[in-house]
N, C-alpha and C positions, 0 to 999 in steps of 0.2 A: 983515413980512407972512408968515403961516404958509402954506407950500405943502406939498402932498403929491403923491406920484406919481400921475398920472392913471389908472394901470391899476386901482387899487383902485376908483375910481369906475366905470371901464369894466366891471370884473368884475360889479358890481351891475346895471348897465344891460344888459349882455350876458346875464346870467342870465335876464332876463325878456323880452328882445325878440329873441333870436336863438338858433338851435340849433347854430350853428357852433362855439361855445366851451363854455360851461357846459352846454348842452343837447345835447352830442354824443351822449351815450347816455341823450344826453338821459336780675298776681296773685289768690286766693279762699281763705277759711278752710275747711279740710277737717275734718269731724267724723267720727270713726271709731266713736263710741258710738251704736249704733242704737236705744238705749232711748228711748222717748218720754218727754218731760219737760214740765212746765208752765213757761211762760215766766217767768223770775225778775223781769222788769221790770214785770210787770202790777200795776196798782193793785188793791186789794181792794174798793174802793167805786166804783160807777159814777157818773160825774160828768156830769149833763145839761148840755148847752151851750145848746140852743135847740130850740124847736118852731116850725116854719114852716107856715103855712096859706095864705099869699098868694103866688102866683107870677106876679103881673103885672109884677114888676120883679126884678132880680137880687138875690139874698140871699147875704151872706157870713157864715159862722158860724165863730167861733173865730179865733185868731191864732197863728201859728207861735211867736212869741216867748214868749207867756204860756201857751198851751194845748198847744203842740206839734202842733197840727192846725189846718188851715184848709180850709173847705169852701165852694165857690162853686156855688150853685144858680142856673143861668141863668134868665132870664125865660122863662116858658112851659115850665119843666121838667116840671110836672105840671098836671093840669086841676083844675077846681073840685071841691070835696068831698074833696080830697086833703090829707094832712098829713104832714109829715116831722119826726121827732124825731132829734136828733143828740146823742150822748153819747160820752164817752171813758172809758177805764179798764175796770174790771171784770175778772173772771177770764178768762184767755185759754185757750181749748181746747188740749188737749195736741197736740203735733206731734212728728214724728220728726226728731231732730237729725241723723240720717244724711242727711236730705233738705234741711233748711233751718234757719235761725235768724232769729227776728224781729229786725229792725234798728231799730225805733222803737216808738212807742206804737200803740194800736189805736183804731179808730173803730167805734162801733155806730150804724148808721143804720137807722131803721125807717120804712116807709111805712104809712099807714093810709088806708082808702078802697078803692075798687074798683081803682084803678090801681096795679100792682105794678112797673112799669118806666117810666122817664122818657121824655119826648119829646125831650129833649136831654141830652147827657152832663153829669154832675156832676163838677166838677174837685176833686180831693182832694190836699192837700199834707200830708205827715207829716214832722215834724222828725226828723232823725237826727244824732246828735252828730258834728261834723266830724272828731273824732279817729277815728271808726269808719272813715272813708274813707282815713285816712292811709297805710295799708299797701297800698292798692290801686292798681295801675297800669292796670287796666281795670275797668270798672264794669258789665259785661254781666250779672253774676250777680244784680244787684239787681232784684227784681220786686215788683209789688203782689200781696198775698196775700189771698184771699177765703175765708171759712169759712162753709159752709152745713151744716145738720144732715144733709142727704141726701148731701152730696158730700165732706165733710171739707175739707181745705185744697186749694185750686187756685191757679194763678198767672196773672197778667195782666201784659202788658208795660207798663212805666211810660211816660209821655210825656216825663218829664224826671228825670234823676238829677243833682242839683246839689251836689257836694261843697264848693264854695266857700261857699254859703249854708246848707248842711246840711239838705237836704230831698229827698224823693222825691215826685214828683207823678204822678198817674194819673187816668184817667177811668172813671166807673162809670155804669151804667144801672139797677142794682137794689140792694135793701137787703141786710141781713145784716152780719156783722162783717168789717171790712177792716183790713189792716195792711201793713207793708212787710217784706220778707224778703230775706235773702241765701241763695241756693241753694248747696248744696255742689257741688263739681265733679262728683261722681258723679251728682247729680240734674240738673245742667245737661246732662250727656251723655244722660241718660235722656229729658229733655224734647226735646233736639235729635233724638234717634233717632225719637221718636214723630212729631215734626213732619216730619222727612224722609220717613218712611214714608208719611205722608199726602200729601206733595208728590209723591213718586214714584208713588203710586197715582193721584193726580190727573193727572199727566202721561201715565200709561198710558191714561187715559180720553179722550185728545185725538185719537185716530186719526180719528174721524169728523169732527172740526173741521178737522184738517189736510187730509183728503181733500176736504171741502166747499170749503175755501178754495182749494185747488189746482185743483179742477175749475172754479171760478168764474174764477180767474186765467187758466187755459188758454183758456177760452172768450173772455175779454176780450182776450187777446193775439191770438187768431185773428181776432177781429172787427176790433179796432182797429189791430193791426199788420199783419195780412195781408189785411184787407178781405174776410175769408171771409164768405160768405152762405149756403152750402150747409149746412143744419142737420144733416143726416145725416152729412156728412163731419166737421163739427166734433165731433159726438158720438163718431164713430169714433176720432178722435185723442184725445179726452178719456178714453174708456174704455181705450184702449191704455196711456196713461200711468198712470191710476189702478190698472190691473191690476198694473203694475210696483210701484206704491206700496204696494199691499196685500200683495204677496208679497216685496218686497225691503226688508229692514231697513235697507240702506244708504240707499236713496232716502228712505224714511220718516224715518230717523234724521236725515238732513241737513235736511230740510224742517221737521221738528218742532223741531229745535234752533234753526234760523234764526228761526222764529216765536216760540219761547219767549225767545230772546235779543233779539227785536225788531230783528233784522238784516234789514231790508227788502231791502237791496242783494244780499246773498247769496241770500236766498230767491228774489228775482226772477231772478237769474242761474241758479240751480239749476232752476227751473221752465222757463225759456227753453231751457236746455241739454237738458232732457228732451223738450221739444217738437221741437228739432232732431233729436235721436236718433230719435224716433218718425217724423218726416217721412222721414228718410233711409232708415229701415228699411222703410217702408210704401209709398213712392211712387217712381216714376221721375220724371225732370225734367219731362216733358211732362204727366204726370198732376198733378203739383204745380201747374204753371202753369195748367192748365185748371180745377183745383179752387179755387185761390185767386186767380184772376184776375191782375191786374197786380202784386199784392203790395204796392202802395203804398210806404210808407216802410220796408218790410222787404226791399226789393229786394236790398240788399247781403247781408242775412242769407241770402236765397235762393241767392245766388251761392256762399256757403260750403256750403250744403246740396248743391248740384249736385256739388261736389267731395268730398262726404262728410266735410267738416270740421264735425262737430257742435258742438265747443266754440267754434269761430269763429262759427258761426251763433248759438249761444246767447249769446255775449258781445255780438254785434251787436244781437240782439233786446233784450237787457237794457239796452243803451245807449239804445234808443228809448223805454224805459218810464220816463218822468220821474215826479217826485213828484206831478204834477198829472194823470197818466194814470189812467183807470179801473182798470187792472190793479193799479197801485201802491196805490190806495185799497182794493182788495180785501184786499191784504196787511195794511194798517193796521187795517181792521175785524176781520180774523181775529185779529190780535195782541191787540186789545181784548178779544175773547171769551176767548181762551186765557189772557191775563194775569189776567182776572177769575176764571176757574175755578181757577187755581193759587193766587192770592192769597187767595181766600175762606178756604182752610184755614189761612192764617197769622193769621187774625183770631180772637182769643180769644172775642169776642162771638158769632161765628158757630159756633165749636166748642161753646159753651154752648147755643146755640139748637138745634144738632143733637142734643145729649144730651137736651134736653127733648123734641124730636121723636121720638127713638128710644124713650125710656123712658116718656114721658107723665108727668104730675105732678098728677093729680087728688087724690091723698092728701096732698100736701105741695107747697110752693112750691119749684120748682127754678130757681135763677137768676132768680126773678121770674116764671116761667112757670107756668101752670095749664091744662094741655091734655090731650086724649086722645092716646094714642100714635099716631104717624105721621099726625097731622093737621096738615099743613103750613099750611093756611089759618089755623088758630088760632095757631100759632107765629108766623107772619109778622105777624099783626095785633098780637100781644103784644110783638113785637120793638120796636115803636114807634120811638123815636129812632134805633135801630140800622138799622132798615129804611129810614128816611128818608135816613140817611147813605149806605146802599148805593145807593139810587136817585139821589141827587145825584152820587155818584161815577160811576155809569153814564152819566148825561147828560154829565158833563164829559168822560169818555173818548170817548163817541160823537162829540161835537163835535170833539175833537182828531183823531179818526181820519179824519174827512171834511174836515178843514182849515177849519173855521168857528168863530166865536165862539159861546158858549152862547146869547147874546142873539139870534143869527141863526137859531136852531133854531125850527121851527114847533111848535105844541102837539102836533101829531100825531107829530112826530119825538121830542119829549120823552116823550110817553106810551109810544111804542114802545120807547125805551131803558129806561124804568122797568119796563115789562112784561117785557122781555127779561131784565133783572137778576133779577126775581122768579122767572121761569120757569127761569133758569139755576140759581139756588140750590135751587129745588124739585127739579129734575132731579138735582142733585148729592146732595141729602139722600136721595132715593129710591134712587139707584144705590149709595150708600155703605152703606145699611142692608142691602142684599142682598149686599154684598161685604166684610163685616167680616172674614171668614176670610182673604180675599186680603190685606187690609190687615195682619192679624196676621202672615201669612207674609212680607210685605214688611218689616214691623218686624224680624222675625228676620234678614232679609237685611241690613238697615241695621246691625244689631248686629255682623254678620260684617264689614261694611265697617270699622266702628270698631275691631274687634279686629285687623284687618290693619293699619290705620293705626298702632295702638299697638305691634303686633309689630315693625314696622320703624322705630320711633322717630320717627314723623312728628308725634306729639303730645307730644314732650318739650320743655317750655319752655326757652328760653335758647339754642336752636339758631339758626343764622343764618336759617333759614326761619320760625322761630316765636319772635319776640321777646316778652319778658315783657309789654310794653304791648299786645300784640294779644290780643283775647279768644279763648277757646276756640271759641266759635261762629263767629267770622270765620275762624279757622284752618281749621275744618272746612269752611266754605264754600269756601275756597281749594282744599282738597284735592278736594272734589267737582268743582270747576271743572277741576282737572287731569284728573280722570277723563273729563269731557266733551271736553276738548282732545285727549286720547289717542284717544278714540273717533272723533273727527272726522278725526284724522290717519291712523288706520288703516282707517277705514270699518267698524269692528267695534262694534256698539252693544249686543250681548247680553253679559251678565255671568254667569259661573259663580261664584256667591258662595263656595261651598266646593269645594275640590278633589275631595272625595268625590262631589259632585254630577255629576261627569263620568260616573259609572256609573249615572246615572238615565236609564233608557230613555225616560222621558216627554219627554225633550228632542228626540225625533223621530229618533233615530239607530238604525240596525239593529245597530250595534256600539257598544261602550262604551269610555270612557277617552280619547276624542278631543275636542278643542276644534273646534267647527264654524267655518266660514270667517267667520261674522259674530259670533263670541264672543271674549271674553278672560276669563282667570281673575282673580278679585279679588286673589289673592295676587300675581300678576304685575303687576297695575296698581299695587299698593302698592310693589313693588320698583322699577318704572319711575319712579314719582314720586320715590322716595328717590334713585334714580340721577341724575335730572335736577336735583334740589335740591343734591346733594352734588358731583357731578362735571360737571354742565353738559350742554348739548345734544348734543355729539358723543358722549359716553358713553351718553347716553339712546338716541340713534339706533342706536348699535352694539348695545345690549342688545335693542332692538326686533327687530333682525335675528337676533340669536342666539336669541331666543325664537320666532322664526318668524312674527312678526306682520306683518312687511313683507318684501317681496321685493327682491332686488337686480335693478335694471333696467339694461339696456344702452342706451347712447346710440345713437340711430338718426339717420341723415341724414334731412333733410326740412325742411318749413316749420313753425315753431312760432309761434303767435300768442298775445298776451296783453297785459298792462299792466304799467307801472311806476308807482310813487308816490314822489315826493320827500318824505321825512319830516323832514329837517333840512338847514339851509343856513347853516353858520357864516359864509359870505361876507356874508350879510345882517347878522349880528351885528357883523361887522367894520365894515361901512358905518354901522350905527347908532351904534357906538362913536365913529366919526369925527364924526358929527353932534352927539352928546351931549357930547363932550369933544375939541374940535379940538386942544387943546394936547398931547394924547396921541399925535397923529399924527406920526411921524418924517418928516423931510425926507430924501428919498433922492437921492443924487448918483451920477454915473457915475464912471469911472476918473479923469477929469480934474477932478473936483470940481464939475461942472456939475449943476444940478438937472434931473431928468428929467421930461418931460411934465407941466410944472407947471400947476396950477390952484389958485385960492384957495378953500379950504374955507369961508372966512368970507363969501364972496359969496352973497347971497341967492338969486340965480338957480341957482347950483351946489347950494345946500342944498335948494332945491325939487326940482331934478332928481334928486338922490340920494334924497330922501324918496319921490318918486314911484316910483323904481326899487325901493326897499325895499318899498313897498306892493304893487307888482306881484309882486315875488318872494315875499312872504308869501302872496299869493293863489294861487300855484301849488302850495304845499305841501299835500299830502293829496289832490291831484287825480289821477285815473287817466289815464295817457297810453298810447295804443295802441303796442305794439311788435311787431316781427316779427323772429324769429331764424331764419336759414336756415343749417342745418348740412349740410356736404358731407363725404363720406368721401374721404380722400386716396388716394394710390397704395398706401399700406401700410394693412393692416387695423388698425382701432383708432385711426388718426390722422385728425383732422378739421380742417377749416377752417370759419370762420364769418363771417357778416356780420350786423350788427344795425341795424335801422331803427327809429328812435324818432320818432313822429309828433307832435311838439310843435305843429306848424302847425294840425292839426285839433283838438288839445286846447285850444289857446289861439288861436283865430282872430283875435282883436283885438290880439295882441301883436306881430305882424309877424315871426313865426318863419319861418325858411327851410323850404322844402319838404323833407320827410324824404328822406334818401338812405341807401343801403346802405353802412355803414362797416365796413371789415375789422377783425376781432378775432382775436387769437391764442386758440386753444382748447386746453385740457387737460382730460382726464377721467381721474380717478384715485380709486379706492376709493369710487365713487358720487358724487363731487363734481365738478361742472363749473365750470371757471374761464375766464372770458373777460376778456382784457386788451387795452387800446388806449392808445396814447400820441399825443397831439396837440400839435404845436408850431405856434403861431400868432403871428407877429411877435415871436418870441423868448420867448413865454409857453408853458410846458410844463404840460400837464394829463394825468394818468394816470387812466383809468377801469378799474375792476375789478368784474366781476360774478361772484358765487359762488352756486351753486345745487345743490340736491339733488332727487331724485325724490320726489313726493308721490303717485305712481301711475304706471302705465305711460304713457310719453310725456307726462308732466306734470312740469314743473320749477318750483321756486320758490326764492327766495333773497334776498340783499341786494346792494346795489351801493354804490360809493363813488367819488367823483371827488376827486382830490388834486392838489396842485401842489408842485413842488420849489423854487419861487421863495422864497428866504429872506425877502425883504421882506414877502411876504404872510403866510407862516407865522409870522414874528416878530411882525407886527402883530396878526394874528388869533389868535395863541396856539394855532394848529392848522394842519396842512397840508391839512385836509379842506375842500373847497369846498362840497360837498353830498353827501347820502347818502339811501338809501331802500330800498325792497323791490320785487321783481318776481316775476311768475309767467307762465308760458307753457304751452301745451299744443299737441300736434300734431293 
């Protein structure tokens, strides 16, 4: 009978039911010839495939195997009196080989009748020889290509690029000539820059949305968490915070980033913290009490406020705002609005509609539109299927934002969501047409970003950070995310795109050549990203300090509150391994050869208990646990002692965890790094806990922690000495 030492089993059980042991701390073809050429693969004779005039059922025209093209016109694609003719071949209009190369045949589709755009998307598949894909490790450069007499060649994102079966698929709503193209790398960069400029401009238009969402959330928190009833006092607090939001790029940057990233938890915590700060600055304890009554379920948050602990109050407030609370729903609805506004400009169909709106198209048909300039009503009606899709997406998002099924929405709610989507798009069109110069300036800024990325080798394929199989577009996305990360880490959300711009007095300085407290130079951002990629976090943080973007903070005595999160628990993997493969478990004996603390892993009761413990252990991973770090200065300056209290009992009330106690830790603070260590010996079992952290602001620490054991039988069995690990953050 196979026996294993009982401590492995006990480790798993203890992980989830007690704080005394494991919870103690608790590639693309580049064309250089810019000469425009006629596509060599074009047929000289147009080959008609079909004429369709009945759309009461689905129509399929052509076959990939024989015609190289397949067109699926869905039921109801066009109304009565309409006719669609489909043909292939013919002479292909010239194109610039420095921008693209046609990758397959071409489709000529013509609508006759009053309707120039479809009520549902037409699916087109164009065959591309499989050998064409052979040298490609990524396929992002393949696009649908549309040719219009008024527009020349434009591109649309495909819905599928299938190298195995040899075709590219895309959806269309209007007629003209269509084909498939591979963009050159230079053109891919150009398209990315234009898209990023629009996105950046769109994000810059969100200030009103962020403020409106924040104001609504503030009022919801005051009413639902503080039982506030005095409307004038509620308005006072709201205005005080919104004033800071208007003038403080740090506050706006944080909240806007949270909403754009759909990080409800961070957004909620940031708003709650701002409320705490405002309370503490504006009221005495008695005034708070009289204004907000008994404070309801925010009483503990109020306790922090009395002590001037804004972050503690903010965290406690955030804890009370569950996913079902009105305040949390405010954030979700705001995200829905912001997400729609940003993503609208990523939709090629919407971009085409905007061009029709801007230019008008009475003298010719532009992407199927025939409208007066700046007549949104005409454009919206002619969008047809695209407009219906926008409305359906809006209804779906709205239902998700308020936590119900679409079928549960009333007709009034559905109509409201659709109207909001139409009004949002109209507002964006009207704003953009007035701000084309700003968008052009932003495009120039994005070119400077790209230039800095290239200058520092961040777009050199084959580097560790840029493998060949990753598309250029996704690599650029990663680099822009690095910019956002650095902005959040430094609290600096302004960018000086060119070093020479430091001498532009329009930046609001009385003197020139100086970076403001809320700015960073783009050249520095590129250097920092390169440093992080090549040399790692420590080198990156050192460079941040050398550049003067972060300060060196001194550790101060006092009480720091925050949370920790267990991210990984190898002890659970060890237990799961025992259940999956009992024969792999060694039998451990003592010095006399006797088996130690035996139990039979094959016993059903034991297996059930271990599985239950594993399930509980997995349920604690990723959950925030309150922690309190108390730092005291010793007799010698710069020498500290510390205790750490981890409240697993309140985080997991059903797990039977022991009440949190202050555990002593050795503390060292060197070169801005705080290290906390603790060793626990329990019935011969030794566990070492190590917390490492750095400052992310004055009196704010964050870092990682790890619990390990020196017991050979555990590390040998689990192939690691780590019991569990995670991250932590506290603030004073």
